[in-house]
C-alpha positions in Angstrom: 33.7 181.8 253.9 33.5 178.0 254.0 30.2 176.3 254.6 30.2 173.4 257.0 28.2 170.4 256.1 26.5 168.2 258.6 28.3 164.8 258.7 26.1 161.9 257.9 26.3 158.7 259.7 27.2 155.6 257.8 26.9 152.0 258.7 24.4 149.2 259.0 21.2 149.5 261.0 20.1 147.0 263.6 17.5 145.6 261.2 20.1 145.3 258.4 22.4 143.5 260.8 19.7 141.0 261.9 18.7 140.4 258.2 22.3 139.8 257.1 22.8 137.5 260.1 19.7 135.4 259.3 20.7 135.1 255.6 24.3 134.0 256.5 22.9 131.5 259.0 20.6 130.0 256.4 23.4 129.7 253.8 25.7 128.2 256.5 23.1 125.6 257.5 22.4 124.5 253.9 26.1 124.5 253.1 26.8 122.4 256.2 24.3 119.8 254.9 25.5 119.9 251.3 29.2 119.7 251.9 29.2 116.1 253.1 27.3 115.0 250.0 29.9 116.6 247.8 32.8 115.1 249.8 31.1 111.7 249.3 30.9 112.4 245.6 34.6 113.1 245.4 35.2 109.8 247.3 33.1 108.0 244.7 35.1 109.5 241.9 38.3 108.4 243.5 37.0 104.9 244.0 35.6 104.6 240.5 39.0 105.7 239.0 40.9 103.2 241.1 38.5 100.4 240.3 38.7 101.2 236.5 42.5 101.3 236.6 43.0 98.2 238.6 40.3 95.8 237.4 39.9 94.1 234.1 36.8 92.0 234.5 33.5 93.3 235.8 33.8 91.3 239.0 37.2 92.7 239.8 36.0 96.3 239.2 33.0 95.8 241.5 35.2 94.2 244.1 37.7 97.0 244.0 34.9 99.6 244.3 33.4 97.8 247.2 36.7 97.8 249.1 37.2 101.5 248.4 33.6 102.2 249.4 34.2 100.5 252.8 37.4 102.5 253.3 35.9 105.8 252.4 32.5 105.1 254.0 30.5 105.5 250.8 26.9 104.6 251.5 24.9 106.2 248.7 26.0 104.1 245.9 27.1 100.4 245.6 29.0 98.4 243.1 25.7 97.2 241.7 24.8 100.7 240.6 27.9 101.1 238.4 27.8 100.8 234.6 31.0 99.1 233.5 31.9 99.1 229.8 35.1 99.0 227.7 36.2 101.6 225.2 39.0 100.1 223.2 41.4 98.6 225.8 40.2 100.9 228.6 37.7 100.0 231.3 35.1 102.8 231.8 33.0 103.0 234.9 30.0 105.3 234.9 27.7 106.1 237.8 24.7 108.3 238.5 22.8 108.9 241.8 20.9 111.5 243.7 21.0 112.7 247.3 18.2 114.5 249.1 18.8 116.8 252.1 15.8 117.7 254.3 15.8 121.5 254.9 12.7 122.3 256.9 9.1 121.2 256.9 8.2 120.0 253.4 11.3 121.5 251.8 14.0 119.2 250.4 17.1 119.9 248.4 17.8 117.2 245.7 21.3 117.0 244.3 22.0 114.8 241.3 25.5 113.4 240.9 27.0 111.7 237.8 30.4 110.9 236.7 32.7 108.4 235.0 36.3 107.1 235.3 39.1 108.7 233.4 38.1 112.4 233.8 
């Protein structure tokens, strides 16, 4: 004779659903504020690489970077913030900056970006 077992319910409770929704909303809000800073960082990398490949003199590198910064709407860093050196025959442009994103109340998220041409 087979014994029938009571079926147990499976799924997520209302409290679990609300908790997961709040966590996903917070992650989405922070991600929506961080993504533009990362996109600007990739634009800075692109501008630095172009400036290093096209310019020979420091003035030319800064001028090329400023033109690319206008096109790509780079506001966080300017050509004055670039460290321009030569390694052999190659122009190397390094940069470093930080961005702060206000989260809520006294909470801020600070992101530090750094890079160099040729990577």
